PDB file of the backbone (N, CA, C, O) and the ligand in Angstrom, with CONECT records:
HET     ZN  A 101       1
ATOM      1  N   MET A   1     -25.838 -31.497  40.683  1.00  0.00           N
ATOM      2  CA  MET A   1     -24.621 -31.895  41.412  1.00  0.00           C
ATOM      3  C   MET A   1     -24.127 -33.249  40.911  1.00  0.00           C
ATOM      4  O   MET A   1     -24.885 -34.018  40.321  1.00  0.00           O
ATOM      5  N   SER A   2     -22.899 -33.518  41.143  1.00  0.00           N
ATOM      6  CA  SER A   2     -22.340 -34.759  40.630  1.00  0.00           C
ATOM      7  C   SER A   2     -22.746 -35.935  41.507  1.00  0.00           C
ATOM      8  O   SER A   2     -22.854 -35.835  42.729  1.00  0.00           O
ATOM      9  N   LYS A   3     -22.959 -37.027  40.838  1.00  0.00           N
ATOM     10  CA  LYS A   3     -23.347 -38.226  41.564  1.00  0.00           C
ATOM     11  C   LYS A   3     -22.116 -38.940  42.089  1.00  0.00           C
ATOM     12  O   LYS A   3     -21.062 -38.921  41.452  1.00  0.00           O
ATOM     13  N   GLY A   4     -22.241 -39.554  43.217  1.00  0.00           N
ATOM     14  CA  GLY A   4     -21.200 -40.448  43.706  1.00  0.00           C
ATOM     15  C   GLY A   4     -19.943 -39.713  44.089  1.00  0.00           C
ATOM     16  O   GLY A   4     -19.297 -39.082  43.252  1.00  0.00           O
ATOM     17  N   LYS A   5     -19.605 -39.794  45.334  1.00  0.00           N
ATOM     18  CA  LYS A   5     -18.348 -39.184  45.745  1.00  0.00           C
ATOM     19  C   LYS A   5     -17.270 -40.217  45.522  1.00  0.00           C
ATOM     20  O   LYS A   5     -17.202 -41.239  46.205  1.00  0.00           O
ATOM     21  N   GLY A   6     -16.438 -39.926  44.557  1.00  0.00           N
ATOM     22  CA  GLY A   6     -15.686 -41.042  44.004  1.00  0.00           C
ATOM     23  C   GLY A   6     -14.223 -41.092  44.302  1.00  0.00           C
ATOM     24  O   GLY A   6     -13.406 -40.867  43.409  1.00  0.00           O
ATOM     25  N   SER A   7     -13.860 -41.379  45.526  1.00  0.00           N
ATOM     26  CA  SER A   7     -12.448 -41.660  45.733  1.00  0.00           C
ATOM     27  C   SER A   7     -12.146 -43.054  45.205  1.00  0.00           C
ATOM     28  O   SER A   7     -10.997 -43.376  44.902  1.00  0.00           O
ATOM     29  N   GLU A   8     -13.183 -43.882  45.096  1.00  0.00           N
ATOM     30  CA  GLU A   8     -12.967 -45.229  44.598  1.00  0.00           C
ATOM     31  C   GLU A   8     -13.103 -45.301  43.093  1.00  0.00           C
ATOM     32  O   GLU A   8     -12.849 -46.339  42.483  1.00  0.00           O
ATOM     33  N   LYS A   9     -13.500 -44.206  42.509  1.00  0.00           N
ATOM     34  CA  LYS A   9     -13.635 -44.183  41.055  1.00  0.00           C
ATOM     35  C   LYS A   9     -12.278 -44.300  40.392  1.00  0.00           C
ATOM     36  O   LYS A   9     -11.332 -43.588  40.729  1.00  0.00           O
ATOM     37  N   ARG A  10     -12.211 -45.186  39.471  1.00  0.00           N
ATOM     38  CA  ARG A  10     -10.970 -45.298  38.712  1.00  0.00           C
ATOM     39  C   ARG A  10     -11.250 -44.950  37.263  1.00  0.00           C
ATOM     40  O   ARG A  10     -12.335 -45.209  36.742  1.00  0.00           O
ATOM     41  N   PHE A  11     -10.301 -44.387  36.655  1.00  0.00           N
ATOM     42  CA  PHE A  11     -10.457 -44.117  35.237  1.00  0.00           C
ATOM     43  C   PHE A  11      -9.107 -44.197  34.544  1.00  0.00           C
ATOM     44  O   PHE A  11      -8.056 -43.986  35.150  1.00  0.00           O
ATOM     45  N   ARG A  12      -9.168 -44.500  33.294  1.00  0.00           N
ATOM     46  CA  ARG A  12      -7.934 -44.579  32.519  1.00  0.00           C
ATOM     47  C   ARG A  12      -7.682 -43.248  31.845  1.00  0.00           C
ATOM     48  O   ARG A  12      -8.604 -42.579  31.378  1.00  0.00           O
ATOM     49  N   SER A  13      -6.472 -42.895  31.806  1.00  0.00           N
ATOM     50  CA  SER A  13      -6.158 -41.599  31.223  1.00  0.00           C
ATOM     51  C   SER A  13      -5.247 -41.727  30.011  1.00  0.00           C
ATOM     52  O   SER A  13      -4.573 -40.775  29.618  1.00  0.00           O
ATOM     53  N   SER A  14      -5.240 -42.911  29.431  1.00  0.00           N
ATOM     54  CA  SER A  14      -4.430 -43.049  28.221  1.00  0.00           C
ATOM     55  C   SER A  14      -5.014 -42.158  27.134  1.00  0.00           C
ATOM     56  O   SER A  14      -6.188 -42.260  26.779  1.00  0.00           O
ATOM     57  N   LEU A  15      -4.185 -41.309  26.634  1.00  0.00           N
ATOM     58  CA  LEU A  15      -4.686 -40.250  25.763  1.00  0.00           C
ATOM     59  C   LEU A  15      -4.719 -40.611  24.291  1.00  0.00           C
ATOM     60  O   LEU A  15      -5.244 -39.860  23.470  1.00  0.00           O
ATOM     61  N   TYR A  16      -4.164 -41.752  23.965  1.00  0.00           N
ATOM     62  CA  TYR A  16      -4.067 -42.068  22.539  1.00  0.00           C
ATOM     63  C   TYR A  16      -4.627 -43.441  22.224  1.00  0.00           C
ATOM     64  O   TYR A  16      -4.593 -44.354  23.049  1.00  0.00           O
ATOM     65  N   ILE A  17      -5.128 -43.563  21.044  1.00  0.00           N
ATOM     66  CA  ILE A  17      -5.504 -44.883  20.558  1.00  0.00           C
ATOM     67  C   ILE A  17      -4.708 -45.169  19.303  1.00  0.00           C
ATOM     68  O   ILE A  17      -4.369 -44.264  18.540  1.00  0.00           O
ATOM     69  N   ILE A  18      -4.420 -46.427  19.103  1.00  0.00           N
ATOM     70  CA  ILE A  18      -3.673 -46.806  17.914  1.00  0.00           C
ATOM     71  C   ILE A  18      -4.635 -47.448  16.924  1.00  0.00           C
ATOM     72  O   ILE A  18      -5.294 -48.443  17.224  1.00  0.00           O
ATOM     73  N   ASP A  19      -4.696 -46.871  15.769  1.00  0.00           N
ATOM     74  CA  ASP A  19      -5.545 -47.404  14.722  1.00  0.00           C
ATOM     75  C   ASP A  19      -4.760 -48.468  13.970  1.00  0.00           C
ATOM     76  O   ASP A  19      -3.783 -48.176  13.280  1.00  0.00           O
ATOM     77  N   THR A  20      -5.205 -49.696  14.118  1.00  0.00           N
ATOM     78  CA  THR A  20      -4.444 -50.790  13.520  1.00  0.00           C
ATOM     79  C   THR A  20      -4.612 -50.864  12.007  1.00  0.00           C
ATOM     80  O   THR A  20      -3.799 -51.466  11.307  1.00  0.00           O
ATOM     81  N   LYS A  21      -5.666 -50.248  11.523  1.00  0.00           N
ATOM     82  CA  LYS A  21      -5.880 -50.274  10.072  1.00  0.00           C
ATOM     83  C   LYS A  21      -4.912 -49.339   9.357  1.00  0.00           C
ATOM     84  O   LYS A  21      -4.282 -49.709   8.366  1.00  0.00           O
ATOM     85  N   THR A  22      -4.809 -48.148   9.868  1.00  0.00           N
ATOM     86  CA  THR A  22      -3.953 -47.173   9.213  1.00  0.00           C
ATOM     87  C   THR A  22      -2.599 -47.052   9.892  1.00  0.00           C
ATOM     88  O   THR A  22      -1.716 -46.320   9.443  1.00  0.00           O
ATOM     89  N   ARG A  23      -2.459 -47.800  11.001  1.00  0.00           N
ATOM     90  CA  ARG A  23      -1.233 -47.746  11.798  1.00  0.00           C
ATOM     91  C   ARG A  23      -0.890 -46.330  12.223  1.00  0.00           C
ATOM     92  O   ARG A  23       0.269 -45.918  12.192  1.00  0.00           O
ATOM     93  N   SER A  24      -1.895 -45.609  12.613  1.00  0.00           N
ATOM     94  CA  SER A  24      -1.660 -44.255  13.065  1.00  0.00           C
ATOM     95  C   SER A  24      -2.121 -44.116  14.509  1.00  0.00           C
ATOM     96  O   SER A  24      -2.930 -44.899  15.005  1.00  0.00           O
ATOM     97  N   ILE A  25      -1.600 -43.131  15.145  1.00  0.00           N
ATOM     98  CA  ILE A  25      -1.975 -42.878  16.530  1.00  0.00           C
ATOM     99  C   ILE A  25      -2.853 -41.644  16.574  1.00  0.00           C
ATOM    100  O   ILE A  25      -2.516 -40.592  16.030  1.00  0.00           O
ATOM    101  N   LYS A  26      -3.959 -41.796  17.220  1.00  0.00           N
ATOM    102  CA  LYS A  26      -4.887 -40.680  17.285  1.00  0.00           C
ATOM    103  C   LYS A  26      -5.085 -40.243  18.723  1.00  0.00           C
ATOM    104  O   LYS A  26      -4.981 -41.035  19.660  1.00  0.00           O
ATOM    105  N   LEU A  27      -5.364 -39.000  18.865  1.00  0.00           N
ATOM    106  CA  LEU A  27      -5.702 -38.499  20.176  1.00  0.00           C
ATOM    107  C   LEU A  27      -7.054 -39.074  20.577  1.00  0.00           C
ATOM    108  O   LEU A  27      -8.032 -39.007  19.832  1.00  0.00           O
ATOM    109  N   LYS A  28      -7.075 -39.632  21.759  1.00  0.00           N
ATOM    110  CA  LYS A  28      -8.273 -40.332  22.180  1.00  0.00           C
ATOM    111  C   LYS A  28      -9.359 -39.375  22.639  1.00  0.00           C
ATOM    112  O   LYS A  28     -10.553 -39.657  22.539  1.00  0.00           O
ATOM    113  N   ASN A  29      -8.922 -38.274  23.129  1.00  0.00           N
ATOM    114  CA  ASN A  29      -9.911 -37.361  23.703  1.00  0.00           C
ATOM    115  C   ASN A  29     -10.816 -36.758  22.644  1.00  0.00           C
ATOM    116  O   ASN A  29     -10.434 -36.561  21.491  1.00  0.00           O
ATOM    117  N   LYS A  30     -11.991 -36.484  23.071  1.00  0.00           N
ATOM    118  CA  LYS A  30     -13.038 -36.035  22.182  1.00  0.00           C
ATOM    119  C   LYS A  30     -13.556 -34.688  22.676  1.00  0.00           C
ATOM    120  O   LYS A  30     -13.502 -34.363  23.862  1.00  0.00           O
ATOM    121  N   GLN A  31     -14.045 -33.944  21.742  1.00  0.00           N
ATOM    122  CA  GLN A  31     -14.573 -32.647  22.129  1.00  0.00           C
ATOM    123  C   GLN A  31     -16.034 -32.773  22.534  1.00  0.00           C
ATOM    124  O   GLN A  31     -16.814 -33.489  21.906  1.00  0.00           O
ATOM    125  N   CYS A  32     -16.374 -32.078  23.567  1.00  0.00           N
ATOM    126  CA  CYS A  32     -17.747 -32.105  24.055  1.00  0.00           C
ATOM    127  C   CYS A  32     -18.673 -31.416  23.064  1.00  0.00           C
ATOM    128  O   CYS A  32     -18.431 -30.272  22.679  1.00  0.00           O
ATOM    129  N   PRO A  33     -19.733 -32.105  22.649  1.00  0.00           N
ATOM    130  CA  PRO A  33     -20.673 -31.508  21.689  1.00  0.00           C
ATOM    131  C   PRO A  33     -21.502 -30.390  22.297  1.00  0.00           C
ATOM    132  O   PRO A  33     -22.111 -29.592  21.585  1.00  0.00           O
ATOM    133  N   ARG A  34     -21.517 -30.344  23.584  1.00  0.00           N
ATOM    134  CA  ARG A  34     -22.356 -29.346  24.232  1.00  0.00           C
ATOM    135  C   ARG A  34     -21.612 -28.048  24.509  1.00  0.00           C
ATOM    136  O   ARG A  34     -22.120 -26.962  24.229  1.00  0.00           O
ATOM    137  N   CYS A  35     -20.398 -28.164  25.064  1.00  0.00           N
ATOM    138  CA  CYS A  35     -19.696 -26.941  25.458  1.00  0.00           C
ATOM    139  C   CYS A  35     -18.346 -26.787  24.761  1.00  0.00           C
ATOM    140  O   CYS A  35     -17.716 -25.734  24.850  1.00  0.00           O
ATOM    141  N   GLY A  36     -17.903 -27.835  24.067  1.00  0.00           N
ATOM    142  CA  GLY A  36     -16.674 -27.716  23.307  1.00  0.00           C
ATOM    143  C   GLY A  36     -15.406 -28.021  24.070  1.00  0.00           C
ATOM    144  O   GLY A  36     -14.309 -27.897  23.527  1.00  0.00           O
ATOM    145  N   SER A  37     -15.542 -28.418  25.324  1.00  0.00           N
ATOM    146  CA  SER A  37     -14.366 -28.773  26.103  1.00  0.00           C
ATOM    147  C   SER A  37     -13.896 -30.172  25.741  1.00  0.00           C
ATOM    148  O   SER A  37     -14.623 -30.952  25.125  1.00  0.00           O
ATOM    149  N   ILE A  38     -12.669 -30.472  26.136  1.00  0.00           N
ATOM    150  CA  ILE A  38     -12.155 -31.809  25.896  1.00  0.00           C
ATOM    151  C   ILE A  38     -12.735 -32.762  26.934  1.00  0.00           C
ATOM    152  O   ILE A  38     -12.697 -32.502  28.137  1.00  0.00           O
ATOM    153  N   MET A  39     -13.264 -33.856  26.443  1.00  0.00           N
ATOM    154  CA  MET A  39     -13.890 -34.820  27.330  1.00  0.00           C
ATOM    155  C   MET A  39     -12.896 -35.872  27.771  1.00  0.00           C
ATOM    156  O   MET A  39     -11.915 -36.150  27.081  1.00  0.00           O
ATOM    157  N   GLY A  40     -13.156 -36.447  28.915  1.00  0.00           N
ATOM    158  CA  GLY A  40     -12.301 -37.517  29.419  1.00  0.00           C
ATOM    159  C   GLY A  40     -12.915 -38.873  29.103  1.00  0.00           C
ATOM    160  O   GLY A  40     -14.127 -39.001  28.929  1.00  0.00           O
ATOM    161  N   TYR A  41     -12.065 -39.866  29.035  1.00  0.00           N
ATOM    162  CA  TYR A  41     -12.525 -41.211  28.735  1.00  0.00           C
ATOM    163  C   TYR A  41     -12.540 -42.030  30.016  1.00  0.00           C
ATOM    164  O   TYR A  41     -11.540 -42.112  30.730  1.00  0.00           O
ATOM    165  N   TYR A  42     -13.682 -42.630  30.293  1.00  0.00           N
ATOM    166  CA  TYR A  42     -13.826 -43.412  31.509  1.00  0.00           C
ATOM    167  C   TYR A  42     -14.331 -44.800  31.167  1.00  0.00           C
ATOM    168  O   TYR A  42     -15.171 -44.978  30.285  1.00  0.00           O
ATOM    169  N   GLU A  43     -13.798 -45.782  31.888  1.00  0.00           N
ATOM    170  CA  GLU A  43     -14.177 -47.137  31.553  1.00  0.00           C
ATOM    171  C   GLU A  43     -14.999 -47.889  32.601  1.00  0.00           C
ATOM    172  O   GLU A  43     -15.990 -48.519  32.233  1.00  0.00           O
ATOM    173  N   PRO A  44     -14.652 -47.856  33.845  1.00  0.00           N
ATOM    174  CA  PRO A  44     -15.448 -48.651  34.798  1.00  0.00           C
ATOM    175  C   PRO A  44     -16.919 -48.288  34.734  1.00  0.00           C
ATOM    176  O   PRO A  44     -17.282 -47.112  34.744  1.00  0.00           O
ATOM    177  N   GLY A  45     -17.757 -49.302  34.669  1.00  0.00           N
ATOM    178  CA  GLY A  45     -19.195 -49.050  34.597  1.00  0.00           C
ATOM    179  C   GLY A  45     -19.670 -48.818  33.175  1.00  0.00           C
ATOM    180  O   GLY A  45     -20.816 -48.426  32.953  1.00  0.00           O
ATOM    181  N   GLY A  46     -18.800 -49.058  32.220  1.00  0.00           N
ATOM    182  CA  GLY A  46     -19.192 -48.851  30.822  1.00  0.00           C
ATOM    183  C   GLY A  46     -18.357 -47.754  30.207  1.00  0.00           C
ATOM    184  O   GLY A  46     -18.209 -46.674  30.779  1.00  0.00           O
ATOM    185  N   ALA A  47     -17.812 -48.037  29.037  1.00  0.00           N
ATOM    186  CA  ALA A  47     -16.975 -47.050  28.376  1.00  0.00           C
ATOM    187  C   ALA A  47     -17.774 -45.821  28.017  1.00  0.00           C
ATOM    188  O   ALA A  47     -18.857 -45.918  27.440  1.00  0.00           O
ATOM    189  N   ARG A  48     -17.248 -44.686  28.352  1.00  0.00           N
ATOM    190  CA  ARG A  48     -17.992 -43.457  28.068  1.00  0.00           C
ATOM    191  C   ARG A  48     -17.073 -42.246  28.046  1.00  0.00           C
ATOM    192  O   ARG A  48     -15.977 -42.255  28.606  1.00  0.00           O
ATOM    193  N   TRP A  49     -17.542 -41.235  27.401  1.00  0.00           N
ATOM    194  CA  TRP A  49     -16.892 -39.936  27.423  1.00  0.00           C
ATOM    195  C   TRP A  49     -17.607 -39.081  28.445  1.00  0.00           C
ATOM    196  O   TRP A  49     -18.832 -39.094  28.559  1.00  0.00           O
ATOM    197  N   TYR A  50     -16.816 -38.350  29.172  1.00  0.00           N
ATOM    198  CA  TYR A  50     -17.426 -37.500  30.187  1.00  0.00           C
ATOM    199  C   TYR A  50     -16.786 -36.122  30.154  1.00  0.00           C
ATOM    200  O   TYR A  50     -15.563 -35.984  30.150  1.00  0.00           O
ATOM    201  N   CYS A  51     -17.631 -35.117  30.129  1.00  0.00           N
ATOM    202  CA  CYS A  51     -17.142 -33.752  30.136  1.00  0.00           C
ATOM    203  C   CYS A  51     -17.159 -33.229  31.560  1.00  0.00           C
ATOM    204  O   CYS A  51     -18.209 -33.177  32.201  1.00  0.00           O
ATOM    205  N   GLY A  52     -16.003 -32.846  32.047  1.00  0.00           N
ATOM    206  CA  GLY A  52     -15.908 -32.365  33.415  1.00  0.00           C
ATOM    207  C   GLY A  52     -16.477 -30.969  33.593  1.00  0.00           C
ATOM    208  O   GLY A  52     -16.694 -30.505  34.713  1.00  0.00           O
ATOM    209  N   LYS A  53     -16.707 -30.325  32.496  1.00  0.00           N
ATOM    210  CA  LYS A  53     -17.160 -28.943  32.575  1.00  0.00           C
ATOM    211  C   LYS A  53     -18.682 -28.844  32.670  1.00  0.00           C
ATOM    212  O   LYS A  53     -19.215 -28.172  33.552  1.00  0.00           O
ATOM    213  N   CYS A  54     -19.365 -29.513  31.763  1.00  0.00           N
ATOM    214  CA  CYS A  54     -20.832 -29.431  31.765  1.00  0.00           C
ATOM    215  C   CYS A  54     -21.471 -30.761  32.152  1.00  0.00           C
ATOM    216  O   CYS A  54     -22.695 -30.884  32.183  1.00  0.00           O
ATOM    217  N   HIS A  55     -20.636 -31.754  32.448  1.00  0.00           N
ATOM    218  CA  HIS A  55     -21.097 -33.068  32.917  1.00  0.00           C
ATOM    219  C   HIS A  55     -21.859 -33.851  31.857  1.00  0.00           C
ATOM    220  O   HIS A  55     -22.638 -34.750  32.171  1.00  0.00           O
ATOM    221  N   TYR A  56     -21.630 -33.506  30.635  1.00  0.00           N
ATOM    222  CA  TYR A  56     -22.215 -34.284  29.547  1.00  0.00           C
ATOM    223  C   TYR A  56     -21.541 -35.654  29.483  1.00  0.00           C
ATOM    224  O   TYR A  56     -20.316 -35.758  29.547  1.00  0.00           O
ATOM    225  N   THR A  57     -22.353 -36.697  29.357  1.00  0.00           N
ATOM    226  CA  THR A  57     -21.811 -38.042  29.272  1.00  0.00           C
ATOM    227  C   THR A  57     -22.299 -38.718  28.005  1.00  0.00           C
ATOM    228  O   THR A  57     -23.486 -38.688  27.679  1.00  0.00           O
ATOM    229  N   GLU A  58     -21.378 -39.315  27.314  1.00  0.00           N
ATOM    230  CA  GLU A  58     -21.753 -40.034  26.103  1.00  0.00           C
ATOM    231  C   GLU A  58     -21.227 -41.454  26.194  1.00  0.00           C
ATOM    232  O   GLU A  58     -20.018 -41.678  26.247  1.00  0.00           O
ATOM    233  N   PHE A  59     -22.131 -42.397  26.210  1.00  0.00           N
ATOM    234  CA  PHE A  59     -21.730 -43.787  26.304  1.00  0.00           C
ATOM    235  C   PHE A  59     -21.271 -44.322  24.951  1.00  0.00           C
ATOM    236  O   PHE A  59     -21.820 -43.987  23.901  1.00  0.00           O
ATOM    237  N   ILE A  60     -20.268 -45.148  25.017  1.00  0.00           N
ATOM    238  CA  ILE A  60     -19.712 -45.705  23.785  1.00  0.00           C
ATOM    239  C   ILE A  60     -20.296 -47.091  23.568  1.00  0.00           C
ATOM    240  O   ILE A  60     -20.127 -47.991  24.391  1.00  0.00           O
ATOM    241  N   LYS A  61     -20.968 -47.242  22.472  1.00  0.00           N
ATOM    242  CA  LYS A  61     -21.551 -48.538  22.157  1.00  0.00           C
ATOM    243  C   LYS A  61     -20.552 -49.360  21.382  1.00  0.00           C
ATOM    244  O   LYS A  61     -19.852 -48.861  20.501  1.00  0.00           O
ATOM    245  N   LYS A  62     -20.503 -50.630  21.728  1.00  0.00           N
ATOM    246  CA  LYS A  62     -19.581 -51.484  20.997  1.00  0.00           C
ATOM    247  C   LYS A  62     -20.335 -52.570  20.257  1.00  0.00           C
ATOM    248  O   LYS A  62     -19.722 -53.395  19.579  1.00  0.00           O
TER     249      LYS A  62
HETATM  250 ZN    ZN A 101     -19.153 -30.123  28.038  1.00  0.00          ZN2+
END
């Protein structure tokens, strides 16, 4: 089951990132390595990708 009942959970839904090196815009969303669904990007509590389908979470190291 999912942790935390999150009405207070905030997340950013900006779908694109701008690559300053190539000056191109890329789709920010990533495909889930486990089930192949599109993952969401969440920031509070640490930047991470989260799959709403299989609940796979991948933390982004900086
Ligand atoms: Zn998944």
